[in-house]
N, C-alpha and C positions, 0 to 999 in steps of 0.2 A: 530434732529431740533434744535434749539434754544430754551433756558426756557428764562422766565420771571416770576420776584420775585413780586408782587404787592399787595394790601390792598384788603381783601374780602369784594367785593358786596352784598348787602346784598340778593339781588334775587338769588345771585350764592351760596347760604347756603347748599344748599341740596345735590347738585353734593359735593361741598366740605367736606360737615359732611362723606357724602359717599364714596369719597376715604378716608378718616381716619377710617373708618370701614373696609377697604379693607387691608389700613395698620396693622391692629389690627386683622388681620384673616380673614375679610370676613363676619363675623356674624354681622346681622343688629339688631341695637339695638329695643326695643318694642315702640312702637307708643309715649307711656307714657314718658318712656323718652328720645326721640329725642326731642319732642316736649319741654320737659323742656333744654334741651342745646340750644336746639334755643333760647328760652327766653333770656337765659343767655351769650348766646355768644354777644360777643361787635364788631360788625363788622371792626372799627378803630382800633381795636388792634388784629386784627388778620390777618396772608397772607396766601398766597398760592404760590406756584411754579408753573406756568401754560405751558405746552408745547401744541402750536395750542391751540384746546378748551379743552382741559381737563388738569385736577391738577392732578398733578405728587407729592404734598407735602403740609402739612398743618403745620400749629402750630398758638398759639395764647395767650393772656394772660386776667388775669382778674385784677383789682384796686381792691388791698387789702388793708387791715390795718392789720398785724400782732403785736402781742402784746409782748415786748421783756422785758428781766429782769431790774424791777422798774417799768411797769406796763403802760408804753408809749405804744402807735400804733402806728406802723411806716408805711408809703407808700411802699408795695412791689407789685411788677407784679407776681400774680399766674400763671406762665408758663403751657400751658395745651396744648391737641389737635394734640400734635406733631405726625407726623408721615409722612414717606416716602412710596412711591408706592414700591411693591416690585421688578417692573421692572428699578426700578431708585436707587438702593441702591448703595452705594460707587462710589459716581458721587460731592460729596462734598454739595450737596442739604442741608443735617443737619447743617453741618458748617454753609454754607450762610447764612442761617434762623436764627440760633442763634447770629451771628454778628450783621443781620440787626434787631432781638428782644432788643439784647443788647443797642444796639445804642439807639433805639427811648426809651427805657425802662428809660436809661441817659437823655435823652430830655425834656424826662415830669416829671423828677425831684424827680423819685422814687428811693431811695437810694439803694431797694433789690430787687432780684428775685429771689423766690422760687417756687420748682417744687415735685411733687411725680415720683418718676422716673421706668417707667414698667422693666427697665432694670440699674442695680446699677452701668455698667461700663460706661454707655454712657455719664454721664455730667459729669463726674471728667474734662475731658480735658478742660470744658467751664467756670471752677471757682466752679463748686458745689459742696457743701460737705455736706455730713449726718449730719445733727444738733439735729434731734429727731429719738429714737427709742420710739418701743411702744411692750406691751407684750401681745400676745396671750395664751387663757389658754382652755383645756378641764378638766373641775371640775366634779368630780364625786360625785356629791350632796346625793348618797346614805350614803356616809361612812366618809365625810368630814361636820365637823361642825363648825358652827360661834360662834363668843364670841360678843355679842352685847353690846353699849355704853350704858349708863344712858340716859332714855328719846327716847329710842327705841319705845317703847311702847306708847309713848304720840304724836305718827304720823299715821294719819289715811292715807288711800290707796282709790284710785278711779279708777277704770277704764274708757277711753275716747275711742273713735275712734280717733285713732293718726291724720287724717285730717281734726279734726274737729276745727275750725275758732279758736274757743276762747281758747280752750286747745294748739292748735299750739300757738297761741299768748303768752299764760302764758309760756309753754317752751322756746320761743325764750328771753324772756324776763329773764329768768332764765340762760341764758345760757349767755346772752350778759353782766349780772352781774359776770361770772367766767372768763370773757376772760382778762383783766388786770391782773389778779392774776396768772395767769400759761403761760409763756414765748411759744411760737408757735400757742395759739390758733389764730382764726382768724374771725376776726370780719366779724358778716354775714351779706350780702348785700341783698336788696328788692330783694325778688323771691327765695333766697338761703333756707329759710325755709323747701321747696317744696320737697328737697334733702333728707332730713332727712324722710321724711313719703313716698318717692318713693319706689312703691313696683309691680313692674309687676310680674303678674303670672308666666310667664316662667322663674322669676329668684330664684322661692322659693324654688325647689329642693327638694317638698313634705314638704315643712310648710307650716303652718298655713298664713292665711294672717295678716300681720304685727300689733302688738296689741300695747298701750300703757297704762301705768300707774302713774296717779300723786301720789305725798306725800304731806300731807299736811298739815299745823299746825294752828289750829285757823283760817281756812277760807284761808290762805294763801300758794299757792303751794312752797313747798322748796325742791321738786327735782321732778324727773322722768325718767322712764325708758320705751325704746320700744325693744320689743321682739318679737319671732315667737317661737312657738314649732312646732318639726318635729314629730308626734306620729311612737312608735314603739312598738316591743314586742318581748320577749324572752322566752324560756321556763320556767325562772322565773315570767315572769307577765311583766307586763309594763316597757317599756326602753326606754321612748320617751326623747327627749334633747329639751333644749329650747335655743335658738340662742340668745345673747343678741347683740342689734346693737348699744342702745346708752343708758347712764346713768349720770346722773349729777344732783348732790342736791348740797344744800348750806353749813350742817354742817354735822358733824357726825351719830348723829343719823337719819336723813334722808337719808343719805346715806346707813345705816346700814339695815333701815327699806325697801328699796329698795330691796336690796341682800336677806333679809331674805324671801321676797315674792319670789323671783325666785327660791332661794332654795327648796321653799314651793312648789311648782306646782305641782300638781296632776300627777299622770303618766309620770312623768320624775324623772328620775336618773341621766340625767347629765347635764352639762350649758356649754355651748361655747360660752365664750366671744375673740372677737376681736378690734385689735386698741386699747387695755386700756394703760393707763401711765404707764409707769417705776416702778414708786413710787405709784399706786394704791394703796388705802388703804385697799382692799378684801385682799392682801397677807399678813396682821398683823390681819385679825379677822378670817382667816379659820385655821381647825385643823391642816389642812397636806397639806402643800404645795406640798408635791413629787406627791399628786393623785389629783393636778391640774394640772398638765404639763404645767408649764411656758415656753413660748419660746420668744426669741427676734427677733424684723423684724427692718428695718429701715425703717424710716419714710418719713420726711422733709429735702428734701435737701435746703441749703441755699447759696445762692451768694451775696458775697456783690460789688454794683455796682458805689458805693460811699465810699470808706472804710472811708474816714474822718466826713461823715456824720452819715453812719451807726453806726459807733460807738460810736460817739457824741449822741447819740440818745439814750441808753440804760443807765440803772446805771450800777455798779457794787459793789459787796458783802462786799469789804476790800479797802482799798484807795491803787490807781494805779497809777504810773508815770514809764511809762516803752516806753520806741523807739522801733518799730517795723518795720524791715526790711521784706516789702512786695514785693512779685514776683509775678506778674501776666500779663503774656504776651498777654494774650485775650484781656484784657480791660488794654492797659499799660498806661491809665492815673492814674491807682491807685499803681502803681510800684512806689517804693520808699521810704523813712522814714518816718515815722507817728511818732509824740507824742502824747500817750494817759496821761490822767490825769484826774482823777473822783474817785467818790465813790459813798454811796448807795444814795445824792442826786443827781446825775447826771455828765457828763463829757464834755469835750473838746478833740479834735482830729486834730492837726492842721501838716502841713510840717515841717519838719525839717532838719538841717545838721548836726543834734548832733550824737555822735556813737551810734549804733544800739545798741540794750540789746538784744532782739531777732529776728530771722531772719526765715520768714514762709512764704509759698504760699498765694495767696489769697482763697484758695480750704479750707483748713487748718481751715482757719481764720472765714472763716464760719461754718465750723462745729464746731467751738468752741462759735462761737457769740450767741447763744441761753443760755450759761449756763449749757449743759449737758452734753458735749464733754472735759474731762479736757486738756488744753494745756500740763501738764506733761505728760499724757498718748500718745499723738501726739509725743512729745518728746522720750518720749524710743522706739515708732516707727521709728523713726530716720525723722520725719518730721515735728518739730521745731527744731531750733538750738540754744542754749544759748549764747551769743557772753561776758554777762557780768553775772558774779557769781552771784547767787541768785536771777536774775533775772524772771527764770523760777515759780521758786517755788510763787514769789509774784503773779506775773500775771495770773497763775494758778489759784489760791486759789480768786482775785479779778473776773476773766472772770465766774467762777461758781457762782450758785445759788440757795437760799435750794431747792425749788421747780423743778421740772425736768421739762424740756419741750415738748412738744407734741401738735400733730398736733392730732384734734380730727373726724377728714376724711377729704378724697380726692377731688380731685376737676380737 
């Protein structure tokens, strides 16, 4: 049978989402999670491949704004809900959806597309590069100690219901203040606050309901942490584990106060944190990093849809004047030479016929875009080529940023 690729109609959502669940193993989401994603889905940004009356492939995107080096919030398509029915794999349906989607993103005037990859090997061929990483850790809180900065004792802590409207608004306001300061963070649109407190009982795996503690100073919320506790016992006594979901703070004292609270929970001897920034400060507060078992994982994948506009949207930590020869077979409008000039105040990036200083693919450009993956490291892997001596060192320093990029949550 022939297939038809078209925009999702609102009344088709249940069937469309059900086919996505099938592509991800057939386990249905909880009613709570399903209703959240129903409310967040934008039908006109979602597509399906239909065969007869059945959907056999899905894809969508959100209209995000992503923080880039320098603090600007750049429009980006948050690619999501990509799945192909197991009966229709290896037929080019994914490639067709990616083609349609990137053409749409370009028409919408969004210079970036970003995603979280279920399987890292899939998206490189479409020009997506790994731009952020994060750290997972399993901390032995019974044996690891914290060094606390001055002012920690001046921070007060208060437990609240995670979904309480006032507390949720305070947490979201704090998060919004932090977004411009770290590349990769996503400005949360209305409704996205519910994602942080989503807590289906079936997903708890023996842990408590989600809890939230606020850090306050002089009546102002200066930090928060969301976590759950999985009770446990062994022959020596209590062996519970705290699972940290989110932790944000405006200053070192508030940050340390929240970590001290988590380290001091009764009947708990371990703290499992997931998805923390690579340069997260707890690593400098603990007495023994080996007993924290930090592990790196890939995070946000970035695809430059408009090379000139994307490179001009960010700042550079050192003056840069470099001609980039960009290879982009999937979005050929990006291919060719671009002169990038910029510094900490801003940048310009325009077409040029001047000789190239560096040559690279759009995938590697996406990896380096947020400042967390050095161009020099990509060159050492044979993925960036230096055409003018000295250009690699100059550009690698300029593309970096003092703060590591980070994606706080998936989508």
